[in-house]
C-alpha positions in Angstrom: 209.3 47.2 80.1 209.5 51.1 80.0 207.9 52.5 83.4 206.0 55.9 82.4 204.7 58.4 84.9 202.5 61.5 84.5 202.6 64.7 86.4 199.4 66.8 84.9 198.4 70.1 85.7 197.7 73.8 84.5 201.3 75.0 85.8 200.4 78.7 85.2 203.0 79.4 86.3 205.3 76.5 86.7 206.9 76.9 90.7 210.0 75.6 92.6 207.4 73.4 94.4 206.1 71.9 90.8 210.1 71.7 89.8 211.0 69.9 92.9 208.1 67.1 92.3 209.2 66.8 88.8 212.9 66.2 89.9 212.1 64.2 92.7 209.6 61.8 90.7 211.5 61.8 87.4 214.3 59.5 89.4 211.6 57.1 89.9 210.7 56.3 86.3 212.2 56.0 83.1 210.1 58.4 81.5 208.4 61.2 82.9 205.9 63.3 81.3 204.6 66.7 82.5 201.7 67.8 80.8 199.6 70.9 80.8 195.8 70.4 81.2 194.1 72.5 78.5 191.0 73.9 80.2 189.5 76.5 77.7 187.3 77.9 80.6 190.0 79.3 82.4 192.1 82.4 81.2 195.8 81.8 82.3 198.3 84.2 82.7 200.8 82.1 79.9 198.9 80.8 76.9 199.0 77.0 77.1 202.0 77.0 74.7 203.8 79.4 76.4 203.7 77.0 79.7 204.9 74.2 77.6 207.6 76.2 76.5 208.3 77.5 80.0 208.1 74.1 81.4 210.5 72.7 78.7 213.0 75.4 79.6 213.0 74.8 83.2 213.5 71.0 83.0 215.9 70.9 80.4 218.6 69.5 82.8 216.4 66.3 83.3 217.1 63.8 80.7 214.2 61.8 81.2 211.1 64.7 81.3 209.0 65.5 78.2 206.4 68.1 78.3 203.1 67.7 76.6 200.0 69.2 76.7 196.1 68.0 76.3 192.5 68.4 76.9 189.4 66.4 77.9 189.5 63.6 81.2 193.0 63.0 82.5 192.1 58.9 82.4 191.4 59.3 78.7 195.1 60.8 78.1 196.7 58.1 80.6 194.9 55.4 79.1 196.0 56.3 75.4 199.4 56.9 76.6 200.3 53.9 78.5 201.6 55.4 81.9 202.3 53.3 84.6 201.5 56.0 87.2 200.5 59.5 87.7 202.3 61.6 90.1 200.3 64.4 92.6 202.0 66.7 94.5 200.5 67.5 98.0 201.2 70.3 100.1 198.6 70.6 102.9 195.8 68.2 104.4 193.1 69.8 102.3 195.5 68.9 99.1 195.0 65.3 100.3 191.0 65.5 100.2 190.9 66.8 97.2 193.3 64.9 95.6 192.3 61.3 97.0 188.6 62.2 95.7 190.0 62.4 92.4 192.3 59.7 92.4 189.6 57.4 93.4 187.1 58.6 90.5 190.3 58.0 88.3 191.2 54.2 89.7 187.8 54.0 88.3 188.6 55.1 84.9 192.1 54.1 84.1 192.8 50.9 82.1 195.1 48.5 83.8 197.3 48.7 86.3 197.8 53.1 86.4 198.6 54.0 90.0 198.3 57.8 91.5 201.3 58.1 93.5 201.5 61.0 96.0 204.9 62.5 96.8 204.7 65.3 99.8 205.8 68.9 98.8 209.3 69.9 100.2 208.3 72.0 103.3 210.3 74.8 101.8 207.8 74.9 99.2 204.3 73.9 101.1 203.0 77.4 101.0 203.7 78.2 97.2 200.6 77.9 95.0 200.6 79.2 91.2 197.5 81.5 92.1 199.6 82.8 95.1 202.6 83.7 92.7 200.4 85.6 90.3 198.8 87.8 93.0 201.9 88.5 94.5 203.5 89.3 90.9 200.5 91.3 89.4 200.8 94.0 92.8 204.5 94.2 92.3 205.7 91.8 95.0 208.9 89.8 94.5 208.4 86.1 93.6 212.3 85.5 93.3 213.0 82.0 95.0 209.4 80.8 94.7 209.5 80.0 91.1 212.8 79.2 88.9 214.6 82.5 87.6 213.4 82.1 84.2 210.2 82.0 85.2 210.4 85.5 87.1 211.5 87.2 84.1 208.9 85.6 81.8 206.0 87.1 84.7 207.5 90.2 84.4 207.6 90.6 80.7 203.8 89.1 80.7 202.9 91.5 83.2 204.5 94.6 81.4 202.6 93.8 78.2 199.1 93.5 80.0 
């Protein structure tokens, strides 16, 4: 039986921290899906479709990774797709508090034996967040080395458009 896992988030933009979690977690499962959560109340730097395309591009070297998008409850998406695990990355202790609360709620909503799996972020990336990347880039600061090279160019292009 194929073991499928999911890594869901806004990924606006995807960072090297996210990519590190994806690369490590993909080794643990037969099939690994990265899914962009659609939140109509949030205006992102990139559209949902742009994020999906960017993630596909920066994960194309990982053969068992697919990219999708969804809206609504995470548990509904998990249940309808038969994921064995939901992977979450942890940077700092405050992440753990928030993620634990969500994991416990999701455990009540998941069908079957779906588990939430926490992976510690590589210390090299523990300070990086998508929000911080957007803020630094919007003021002209360098985000080189914090996001994949392709993402650096996409951020620059997007900010020039605006």
